[in-house]
N, C-alpha and C positions, 0 to 999 in steps of 0.2 A: 470355406475361406473364397469370395470369387475376389481373385488379385486382379480379374480389369475390370472393375466397378470400383476398387483401389485405386488402383493406376485412373482411372477419367476424375475419381473424387481429389485429390490429392492436389494436383493447382488451384480447384476452385479454391478450397480451403485455407492455400498455401496465401492467394490473392485478398483474404480475409485478413492475415494475418497485422499488416498496420493497424489495420483499425480496431484490435484488441490489445497493442500495444498503444496507441495512443488515450486510448480510454485509460487504460491503467498508468501509462506516465501522467498523463494529464491530472485525473483523481488524487495519486501517491504527492505531486507537486504542490497540489494546492492544498491536500490533506497537512500537508508538512509545517505548511504554511498557519494554515488555521491551530495546528497541534500543539506549537511551541507558544503560545499566549496561554492556550489550555495550560499548559503544563505548568506554566509560570503562575496560571490562578488556584492550580492545585497545590502546591507548594505554599502558594501565599499564608500571610500571618493575619489574615482578613478572614474571617469565617465568612463574610456575602459571598466574595470571589473564589472562594475555595468552594464555597457549599454549591454556587453555580455552576461550577467546573464539573464537581464532581455527578452530580444530577444530568447535566447534559450525557457525559460519559456513561452513568449507570441505563440510562435512556437508550442509545444506541446500541450497547453491549448486551443488552438484555432484548433485544427485540430482533427479528431475522432481517438482515437484507432485504432479503423479494417482499416480504412486507414493507418494508421503508419506502422502496423502489415503486411498490404498487400507488401506495399512498400519493407520494409524489407526481408521479404520472396519470392515474385515474382520480384519485380524491381533490387534484389543483383544478380541476373542471366543475368543482362543484362551487367555486372562490371567482370563476373567473371574472364577475364584474367588480371584485376587491380589484383582483391583479391585472387589467384592463385600467381601471382609476390609476392605479400604481406606474403603469406603466412597463410592465413586467411580463403581461400573459405571454408577449411575440417568443417568454422566455422559456415557461410553463408549457405550452405548449409542442416544444419543439422535445422527441425524445434523447435528442445526443444531450441536451443540458438536463436534462431529468436525471439522465442516469447517470451523469458525473458527478451532481447533484447530490444523489443517492451516494454511489461510490465514495466522493471526497467527506461525506458526514460521517461516514462507517468510519474509514480508514483513521480520521482524525482523533476518531474517542480512543481506536487502540492505541495509536502512533501516543497520544496525550499522555497511557497509563507507561507507555515504554518509556516517554522523556523523560516523566515525573519518578519514576524507578531509578532512570540512568543519575540524573540530577541530585537526588539525596545519596545516591552510591558513591560520588563523589567526594574523597579522602577527608578529612576535617583539617589535615594539614597541608595541603594545598590550598585554600580557602584563607588561613590563617596565614600560612606566607603570601600570598595575595594582600591581607588587609595590614602587614607589619610591613612594607613595601609603600603603604600609603594608597592602594589603588581604591576609588569609588566603587558602589556595588555596581553601579554597571560596570564599567573595567573589568570589574572581578569578575563576570558573570560573562563577559563579552571575550576575556584573553583565558580566563583560566577554568569557569563553571563550563561551562557550553563547550568547548572543544572535551575534556577531558568526558563529560554527559554524553558525547558523541561517540565516542571510541569505545565507551562502555554500551553504549545502545545499539549499539549497530549490530551483533548479531540475532539480537531478537527482531530488530528494523528488518533485517537481512528475512525471515521469514513472515513477517507484515506482507512485504513488497509481494513473496510468493503467493500470499492468501489472495494480494488484491490480481490480481495476474488471474486466478483461477477466477475471483468473483466479478469478473470481466461478463462469463459465460451469461449471468443470470441480466443482462443485456438486451439477452435476442430477446426475452420476454416481453419488452414494450418495443419490438419492430427493429430492434436494432442489427443492423447483420455482420457480425464477428464469426469468428470461428462457429463457433456452438450456432448463432443463427443459419447459419450455410451450410451448415452439417444437416440441422432439421429441412431444409429446403429439401437438399440432395436427397436425404432419407425418403419424403412427402413422395420424391419423384422416383424411383429407383426401387424402395422397400427392402433395401436392404441396410439396416441399422447396425449389426455388428463391423460390416467394415469400416464404414463411413466412421462410426467414433473411435474406432481403433484409430485411425490417423487424427482424428481431431486429438484424444488423447496424447499422442506421440507428440504432436504439435505443442499441447502444454510444456508435458514434458521435458522437451528441448528448450522450452523459454526459459523455464524455471529451471533446467540445472545450467542455462549460462548466467541466470542470474544469482544461481547460489555460488556459482563457482567468482562472477565478478566480486559478490559483497566478499569473501574470502580474501581474494587477491586482495582489496582495499583495506580490508580488516590487519593485514600483514603489513600494508606499506603504512598506515597508521599506526601501526604498533611495531618500534623496533624490536622487542625483546623478543616477538613471534618469529622474527626473520635471524634474529642470531640460536633461538631455540633450534628451527627447521635445519640450521648450517649445522648444527652439531648433532645431531640427529642423523643426518646425512654423511656428516664423519664419520661417525660412529657405525653406522652401517655397513659404510666404503671398507673400514679396517678391519669389521669381523669378514665380510666376504675375502 
């Protein structure tokens, strides 16, 4: 393994990390904002709303993200006249917009199911208690259902964040130069794929390690009983030793 090549490639790959993080952060924020109303549609008693949300989730989750990205980036050119008439072509001709749109639609579909499951897992007693004190439906959701659901959804949503960080690598296929895109450029010049991809993989591993630890800390902070359990385990371990 050529360590000189790895040393030369490292700063170039690190310089592309902000692009990767920007893609992931923007897509996750937009996707979460879209997922919440979609999750409410999924649990709605209206068969029309529930059916529309289910259809969206089913289509997005059942097709590869790479195909979706290609359809948006390359396929939008076939509808250029329509997008120009609507004043949207300036967006669809931009690779950044197409990548973020594809990533947003993907994470929104998966997040919808995570949030839906969390909402349905909220203990009925909590909801009944909110009703008993006279809370309206909106107030129940804002003060009781949604906060509890977010605590329940956090572990699964943490996995979705990690998946999105890795999925940003697909943006390199539509000319965006993030970590994987830079790695491809370096490899085309040096013909040393192993060394370059080892560094790229280590960068993704480091980012996702930080993400996983942040999610764990947040989960403990939001759930006091977890802090108590950790304190008890630490005390017990100290007593044993």
